[in-house]
TORTI-593901 format. One record per residue (C-alpha): residue in one letter; x, y, z. Coordinates in pm, 1 decimal, decimal comma. Example, Ala and Ser with C-alpha at 12.3 -4.5 7.8 and 13.67 -1.06 7.14 Angstrom:
% residues 2
a	1230,0	-450,0	780,0
s	1367,0	-106,0	714,0
***
This chain:
% residues 411
m	-6491,4	-1081,3	-16619,5
p	-6273,9	-1055,8	-16306,6
e	-5927,3	-846,4	-16289,3
p	-5607,6	-1007,7	-16221,4
i	-5570,1	-841,1	-15922,6
a	-5857,4	-815,8	-15688,0
p	-5957,9	-518,0	-15470,8
y	-5867,4	-590,8	-15112,0
h	-6219,1	-649,4	-14999,8
e	-6264,7	-928,8	-15162,1
r	-5932,5	-1058,2	-14945,6
l	-6030,2	-962,2	-14636,2
p	-6115,1	-1273,5	-14472,5
d	-5715,0	-1390,6	-14588,8
l	-5611,3	-1074,8	-14435,0
e	-5796,5	-1082,7	-14112,9
r	-5672,8	-1431,0	-14064,2
e	-5281,9	-1336,9	-14139,1
l	-5335,5	-1025,2	-13889,7
a	-5460,9	-1254,6	-13603,2
e	-5198,7	-1501,0	-13634,0
r	-4915,7	-1272,1	-13671,1
g	-4968,0	-1023,1	-13488,1
s	-4923,9	-720,8	-13729,7
l	-4917,1	-717,1	-14084,4
g	-4695,3	-492,6	-14332,9
v	-4855,0	-295,1	-14586,9
l	-4704,7	-127,3	-14895,1
v	-4931,1	122,6	-15087,8
l	-4807,6	196,7	-15464,1
d	-5013,3	485,0	-15569,0
a	-5049,1	496,2	-15979,8
s	-5339,0	705,5	-15988,9
a	-5163,7	946,6	-16197,1
f	-5261,1	721,0	-16502,3
s	-5596,5	790,8	-16469,0
t	-5552,8	1125,2	-16691,4
i	-5542,7	881,4	-16932,0
e	-5903,6	765,5	-16936,5
d	-5978,6	1152,0	-16918,1
e	-5784,8	1242,4	-17267,7
y	-5806,3	875,7	-17434,2
g	-6106,8	722,8	-17324,8
t	-6166,8	388,8	-17150,4
p	-6002,8	131,9	-17385,3
a	-5656,2	322,0	-17344,2
y	-5699,9	329,6	-16996,0
e	-5752,0	-32,9	-16956,1
e	-5478,8	-107,7	-17216,8
v	-5246,4	67,2	-16994,0
r	-5429,8	-96,6	-16640,5
q	-5352,9	-458,4	-16809,8
r	-4983,6	-358,1	-16875,3
v	-4959,3	-235,4	-16520,6
f	-5086,5	-615,9	-16411,7
k	-4880,4	-779,4	-16652,5
i	-4523,9	-605,4	-16517,7
l	-4649,9	-628,2	-16144,7
e	-4721,6	-1032,1	-16192,3
e	-4371,7	-1057,1	-16375,8
s	-4209,8	-879,5	-16076,6
r	-4314,6	-1119,6	-15827,4
g	-4035,6	-1305,0	-15632,1
k	-3809,0	-1022,9	-15793,0
d	-3938,1	-730,6	-15695,4
y	-4176,3	-811,4	-15399,8
r	-4157,7	-1153,7	-15244,2
q	-4354,1	-1441,6	-15358,9
g	-4601,3	-1487,7	-15047,6
d	-4687,1	-1064,2	-15045,5
i	-5061,4	-1044,2	-15106,1
l	-5106,7	-811,7	-15394,7
c	-5457,1	-635,2	-15422,9
l	-5623,8	-306,0	-15539,5
d	-5788,6	-49,4	-15326,2
r	-6093,6	-39,5	-15510,6
p	-6248,3	-191,5	-15800,1
r	-6071,6	-69,9	-16163,0
g	-5856,0	151,5	-15942,0
l	-5491,3	199,3	-15974,2
r	-5356,3	227,8	-15603,5
f	-5192,5	-119,5	-15507,6
l	-5177,2	-281,6	-15148,1
f	-4885,3	-533,3	-15102,2
l	-4961,8	-713,5	-14801,0
l	-4604,7	-843,3	-14664,0
d	-4524,1	-1170,0	-14638,6
r	-4373,4	-1310,8	-14315,1
k	-3985,1	-1316,0	-14273,8
r	-3808,4	-1604,2	-14366,7
r	-3773,7	-1678,5	-13962,0
r	-4144,4	-1671,8	-13946,2
s	-4144,8	-1645,4	-13587,2
v	-3991,2	-1300,8	-13643,4
a	-4246,7	-1015,4	-13713,1
l	-4147,3	-762,8	-13933,3
s	-4041,0	-441,5	-13852,6
v	-4049,9	-92,7	-13975,4
a	-3655,7	-114,6	-14080,7
d	-3810,2	-414,2	-14304,9
l	-4069,2	-181,1	-14459,6
r	-3833,5	61,1	-14525,8
t	-3625,3	-186,2	-14695,5
a	-3917,9	-312,1	-14894,4
r	-4051,8	-6,3	-14985,7
g	-3700,5	66,0	-15100,8
r	-3691,3	-210,6	-15327,8
v	-4019,6	-112,7	-15473,2
v	-3918,4	210,7	-15596,3
s	-3574,2	134,9	-15688,4
s	-3658,7	-158,6	-15949,3
l	-4057,7	-194,8	-15986,1
v	-4185,5	193,5	-16021,0
p	-3925,5	249,1	-16322,7
n	-4087,0	-35,2	-16504,2
l	-4449,7	58,4	-16408,8
s	-4387,6	424,6	-16514,1
r	-4298,0	355,3	-16891,1
a	-4666,2	146,2	-16940,9
a	-4818,7	470,8	-16972,0
f	-4627,3	558,2	-17300,1
p	-4716,4	678,0	-17524,7
y	-5022,4	824,0	-17370,6
i	-4799,4	993,7	-17105,9
k	-4480,8	1070,8	-17259,0
t	-4294,6	1181,0	-16972,4
a	-4254,2	920,0	-16710,4
p	-4527,4	1013,7	-16418,5
r	-4474,5	1008,4	-16044,1
l	-4582,9	707,4	-15872,5
d	-4576,8	742,1	-15486,9
v	-4507,9	483,6	-15256,4
g	-4583,8	441,6	-14878,1
h	-4538,2	196,6	-14579,8
g	-4768,4	137,5	-14312,1
l	-4784,5	-136,5	-14015,2
a	-5115,7	-286,0	-13918,1
v	-5127,7	-402,8	-13569,3
h	-5356,7	-683,7	-13420,7
n	-5585,8	-506,8	-13153,2
p	-5889,0	-791,5	-13060,6
l	-6113,9	-495,2	-12932,8
l	-6112,5	-330,7	-13316,1
h	-6258,9	-500,2	-13643,4
p	-5954,7	-635,6	-13822,8
e	-6061,6	-433,1	-14143,4
r	-6069,1	-129,7	-13947,6
v	-5727,8	-190,3	-13839,8
i	-5598,2	-259,1	-14201,6
e	-5752,4	26,2	-14338,4
r	-5565,2	280,8	-14068,8
a	-5230,0	80,6	-14192,6
v	-5341,1	153,4	-14548,6
e	-5403,7	513,8	-14441,3
e	-5062,8	568,7	-14281,2
a	-4878,7	433,6	-14618,0
v	-5059,0	682,5	-14812,1
s	-5004,4	953,5	-14583,8
l	-4627,4	867,2	-14545,9
a	-4598,1	860,8	-14922,0
a	-4777,2	1222,0	-14950,8
h	-4507,3	1331,5	-14678,1
l	-4210,4	1187,8	-14857,8
r	-4303,4	1332,0	-15203,7
r	-4317,9	1675,0	-15021,7
a	-3989,2	1647,0	-14843,8
e	-3822,4	1533,8	-15153,4
e	-3998,4	1804,8	-15372,0
l	-3827,7	2043,3	-15083,9
l	-3479,5	1920,9	-15097,0
v	-3524,7	1987,4	-15507,8
l	-3654,4	2352,0	-15407,7
e	-3365,8	2369,7	-15206,2
r	-3078,6	2225,0	-15446,1
l	-3256,5	2479,3	-15702,9
q	-3213,8	2765,0	-15520,8
d	-2870,8	2682,4	-15399,7
i	-2810,6	2649,0	-15789,7
l	-2932,6	3007,7	-15848,6
l	-2800,0	3167,3	-15569,5
r	-2462,7	3038,3	-15609,4
e	-2495,6	3060,9	-15998,6
r	-2379,8	2725,6	-16060,6
v	-2538,2	2659,9	-16376,1
v	-2346,0	2468,9	-16629,5
t	-2297,1	2572,1	-16983,2
a	-2188,3	2352,4	-17243,7
y	-2234,8	2424,2	-17607,9
q	-2296,9	2223,4	-17904,2
p	-2163,9	2368,0	-18233,6
i	-2401,7	2436,7	-18578,1
l	-2241,6	2339,2	-18862,1
r	-2250,3	2453,7	-19227,0
m	-2413,1	2195,1	-19439,2
q	-2191,7	2207,8	-19740,9
e	-1890,4	2276,3	-19619,9
g	-1881,7	2107,7	-19258,4
t	-1755,7	2392,9	-19079,5
i	-1843,1	2566,6	-18758,5
m	-2109,4	2843,6	-18806,5
g	-2146,7	2895,2	-18442,3
f	-2279,5	2734,3	-18110,6
e	-2597,0	2692,1	-17888,7
a	-2548,0	2739,3	-17518,3
l	-2709,6	2459,4	-17331,9
s	-2782,4	2459,1	-16964,5
r	-2767,5	2167,7	-16709,8
g	-2712,4	2145,9	-16356,2
p	-2404,4	2110,7	-16183,8
r	-2296,6	1730,0	-16097,8
g	-2445,8	1545,5	-15810,1
s	-2726,8	1798,4	-15781,6
g	-2998,0	1552,7	-15882,4
l	-3065,8	1831,6	-16164,4
e	-2790,1	1757,3	-16376,7
g	-3032,0	1719,7	-16723,4
a	-3200,5	2006,1	-16887,2
d	-3543,8	1818,7	-16798,4
a	-3479,2	1801,0	-16437,0
l	-3305,2	2152,5	-16387,8
f	-3620,6	2331,2	-16599,8
g	-3878,9	2083,6	-16483,1
a	-3779,3	2184,7	-16109,6
a	-3745,6	2554,1	-16189,1
t	-4142,8	2527,0	-16375,3
a	-4253,6	2383,0	-16043,3
n	-4125,4	2598,8	-15815,5
s	-4257,1	2932,4	-15983,7
l	-3836,0	3006,9	-16060,5
l	-3818,8	2970,4	-16436,1
v	-3746,6	3358,3	-16501,0
e	-3466,6	3320,4	-16250,2
l	-3337,7	3025,5	-16414,3
d	-3349,8	3157,7	-16750,0
r	-3179,0	3484,9	-16660,1
l	-2892,9	3298,3	-16501,3
c	-2847,4	3043,4	-16800,1
r	-2854,4	3343,1	-17014,8
r	-2551,6	3525,7	-16810,7
r	-2385,4	3225,2	-16796,3
a	-2376,2	3126,2	-17163,5
l	-2229,1	3427,5	-17241,6
l	-2007,4	3510,8	-16935,6
s	-1843,0	3148,5	-17031,2
s	-1815,7	3191,1	-17425,8
a	-1453,1	3254,2	-17418,5
r	-1393,3	2906,3	-17456,7
i	-1565,9	2884,2	-17813,5
p	-1392,7	3035,1	-18111,4
s	-1476,2	3447,1	-18087,7
n	-1593,9	3474,7	-18442,8
a	-1853,0	3207,4	-18358,1
k	-2239,2	3322,3	-18325,7
i	-2388,1	3201,1	-17992,1
f	-2771,4	3099,7	-17964,9
v	-2917,7	3172,3	-17631,1
n	-3217,5	3015,8	-17523,8
t	-3460,8	3308,3	-17380,7
l	-3812,8	3340,0	-17226,7
p	-4022,8	3652,2	-17345,2
a	-4053,0	3754,2	-16995,3
t	-3687,1	3792,3	-16978,2
m	-3630,3	3990,5	-17307,7
r	-3798,2	4307,8	-17096,1
d	-3520,8	4233,5	-16796,2
p	-3381,7	4561,7	-16724,1
q	-3039,8	4447,7	-16689,4
f	-3040,9	4292,6	-17027,7
r	-3112,5	4669,3	-17161,8
g	-2920,4	5016,3	-17213,2
k	-2614,1	5078,3	-16987,8
a	-2643,8	4727,9	-16757,6
l	-2645,1	4554,8	-17086,1
i	-2373,4	4696,7	-17264,3
d	-2128,8	4700,0	-16940,8
f	-2242,8	4353,4	-16930,5
l	-2121,7	4241,8	-17290,8
d	-1833,1	4444,0	-17241,8
k	-1763,1	4196,7	-16926,7
a	-1807,2	3904,0	-17137,1
q	-1618,1	4001,2	-17402,2
v	-1901,4	3948,4	-17649,3
a	-2009,8	4167,6	-17973,9
p	-2366,8	4242,0	-17971,1
d	-2372,1	4078,1	-18346,3
r	-2233,0	3770,1	-18223,4
i	-2553,6	3699,2	-18012,2
v	-2853,5	3507,0	-18113,6
i	-3165,2	3542,3	-17902,5
e	-3386,6	3202,4	-17925,4
i	-3701,5	3153,0	-17831,5
t	-3920,7	2866,7	-17915,3
e	-4238,1	2887,8	-18177,0
h	-4530,2	2810,3	-17950,9
l	-4364,8	3119,2	-17735,9
v	-4319,0	3331,4	-18026,8
i	-4706,3	3271,8	-18100,8
e	-4834,3	3282,8	-17762,2
n	-4642,0	3627,3	-17709,3
y	-4632,9	3767,6	-18034,6
n	-4722,8	4113,1	-17955,1
i	-4473,1	4130,5	-17681,0
f	-4178,9	3980,9	-17900,3
r	-4258,1	4172,2	-18192,8
d	-4236,5	4469,0	-17960,8
t	-3911,9	4383,0	-17786,6
m	-3740,1	4259,7	-18070,6
a	-3664,5	4594,0	-18230,4
y	-3447,3	4644,4	-17940,3
f	-3225,3	4410,4	-17990,2
t	-3171,8	4363,0	-18357,1
d	-3116,0	4769,6	-18338,5
l	-2807,8	4634,8	-18140,3
g	-2682,5	4409,9	-18407,6
m	-2813,5	4142,7	-18228,6
s	-3044,6	3836,1	-18435,4
f	-3282,2	3603,1	-18308,0
a	-3396,0	3244,5	-18414,5
v	-3702,0	3060,4	-18381,6
d	-3675,7	2719,6	-18209,0
d	-3882,1	2421,4	-18285,3
v	-4040,2	2530,6	-18615,5
g	-4282,1	2274,9	-18716,3
a	-4357,4	2165,2	-18416,5
g	-4691,8	2388,0	-18382,3
y	-4745,4	2449,0	-18766,6
s	-5038,9	2683,5	-18719,0
g	-4827,9	2994,6	-18620,7
l	-4611,0	3030,1	-18940,4
e	-4774,8	3307,7	-19051,8
s	-4722,1	3499,1	-18729,9
i	-4323,5	3375,7	-18762,5
a	-4278,0	3487,1	-19130,3
k	-4436,4	3846,9	-19014,9
l	-4129,5	3873,9	-18786,3
k	-3894,7	3786,0	-19022,1
p	-3639,3	3638,3	-18768,0
s	-3257,0	3554,3	-18906,9
y	-3262,5	3149,6	-18864,2
l	-3536,9	2894,9	-18835,1
k	-3465,4	2584,4	-18656,3
i	-3672,0	2312,1	-18753,3
d	-3788,0	2093,6	-18478,8
t	-3589,7	1722,4	-18451,4
a	-3921,8	1539,0	-18464,0
l	-3938,1	1664,1	-18848,9
v	-3588,1	1591,8	-18916,9
r	-3599,3	1245,0	-18735,1
d	-3586,4	995,4	-19015,3
v	-3656,9	1243,1	-19277,4
h	-3465,4	1042,1	-19539,7
v	-3782,3	764,3	-19497,4
s	-4037,9	965,8	-19436,0
p	-4239,7	1149,4	-19723,8
v	-4445,1	1362,0	-19476,9
n	-4161,9	1491,5	-19290,5
r	-3929,9	1532,5	-19633,5
s	-4240,6	1740,1	-19747,9
m	-4305,2	1937,4	-19389,2
v	-3908,6	2029,6	-19385,3
k	-3933,4	2135,6	-19766,6
a	-4169,8	2399,5	-19697,7
l	-4006,0	2502,7	-19408,6
i	-3683,0	2535,6	-19616,9
a	-3894,5	2738,6	-19866,8
l	-4053,7	2967,0	-19630,3
g	-3735,5	3033,9	-19452,1
h	-3544,6	3155,3	-19766,4
g	-3859,5	3342,3	-19878,5
i	-3835,9	3598,6	-19590,9
g	-3418,4	3588,1	-19578,0
a	-3374,3	3356,7	-19302,7
k	-3109,9	3083,5	-19297,2
v	-3256,8	2746,0	-19181,4
i	-3132,7	2503,5	-18920,8
a	-3201,1	2136,4	-18902,3
e	-3173,7	2032,6	-18517,8
g	-3171,2	1685,4	-18382,2
i	-2965,7	1504,2	-18704,8
h	-2867,2	1137,0	-18587,3
n	-2717,7	990,7	-18844,9
e	-2548,9	1048,4	-19200,9
e	-2869,8	978,8	-19425,9
e	-3076,3	1225,8	-19274,2
t	-2751,5	1437,6	-19315,2
q	-2723,6	1373,2	-19721,1
v	-3103,3	1418,9	-19732,4
l	-3104,5	1751,6	-19525,2
r	-2778,4	1900,2	-19736,1
a	-2932,4	1781,9	-20085,0
m	-3283,9	1987,3	-19965,7
g	-3085,2	2306,6	-19885,3
v	-3092,5	2337,7	-19560,2
d	-2806,3	2576,6	-19448,8
f	-2699,1	2443,8	-19097,4
g	-2688,0	2149,1	-18906,1
q	-2699,4	2052,2	-18551,7
g	-2720,4	1700,3	-18382,9
y	-2503,6	1434,3	-18218,2
h	-2446,8	1289,6	-18533,6
l	-2263,0	1606,4	-18663,2
a	-2085,8	1745,8	-18320,5
r	-2205,2	1662,3	-17954,5
p	-2193,2	1895,8	-17668,0
d	-1862,7	1963,6	-17485,9
a	-1841,4	1870,1	-17135,8
g	-1909,1	2198,8	-17005,2
q	-1712,6	2357,4	-16695,0
e	-1883,5	2442,3	-16367,3
p	-1831,6	2798,3	-16238,3
a	-1578,8	2829,5	-15980,6
***
């Protein structure tokens, strides 16, 4: 069965004729090969399903995100690298320029790529990177037209890789600037007592500064992970979370997200720690060290051995995202944390999902059985609130209860 978009070799006679008539041919390459991982993980039917979605989006975008007369083809059968052979300008006697190619690329990047990125859901949860480059095929009567066009395609692919690397380096520079100038923004989201509706504590949420392109937590921590600077960022976020805490009530707990590696940070131990807490004017018994469930399990021995140091100082600790990796609950129970924070995925729709409700009930029993208080994260509506309150959840956190404050950028 022929595909809706043909491989470009099947269009070669048309392309050769266009190249000879015009003297040049503009080429855009949109590389969606990141979707190929779907076939490896979910099989060919899932991969073909996503390809058909991509074909549909491309067809619906014709005349909007690219010109009606552009020739669209694949670089190979069953591929996901798309070639746009650009139509002539409205004044057909005027050849395409490099500026025209940049404009066409910008239009595809800003409008078409975001739509295509969503085609992979739910197989790929985070929108993958789709690269776009441009090239120019210039007619040479001494060379076969296919070779000239292939050169332009290679030029476009090379440019796309160059632009990606340039963007990655720009992100690295911005991240380094944030780290060196300590420009992390700390916002505090209240954690409320479910029965009384009063504030028990705040979770410190870290963001990038406005205008950095790293304002969102996913962008900020994703950049740190990609550039092997996650520990450095974690140390800064913990530091800023405590130094900025003067703007929240002095009797409220401060939940601070932490990586296992940074718990061995020499600046977070001994006299350096005492001096820092004195500078931040934060008593140790207000601090709740928060670590995600999967990191607790993966680093169980490290976490068990180092946690005693901080609990002896009066700090407590919470296990975050509990239930996301249900198999590790026995190890978590042995650590006897002060708080269990139930994963958002289980809290969502708990009022209508018997499965979620059963799992939340089991986690409440586990928490209370080991002497821990239970916090439900990501509460989004009143129905969830009422069910969780009736089930005996101790504390709640989420946009329905209280949004984080706006955060303040460091001076």
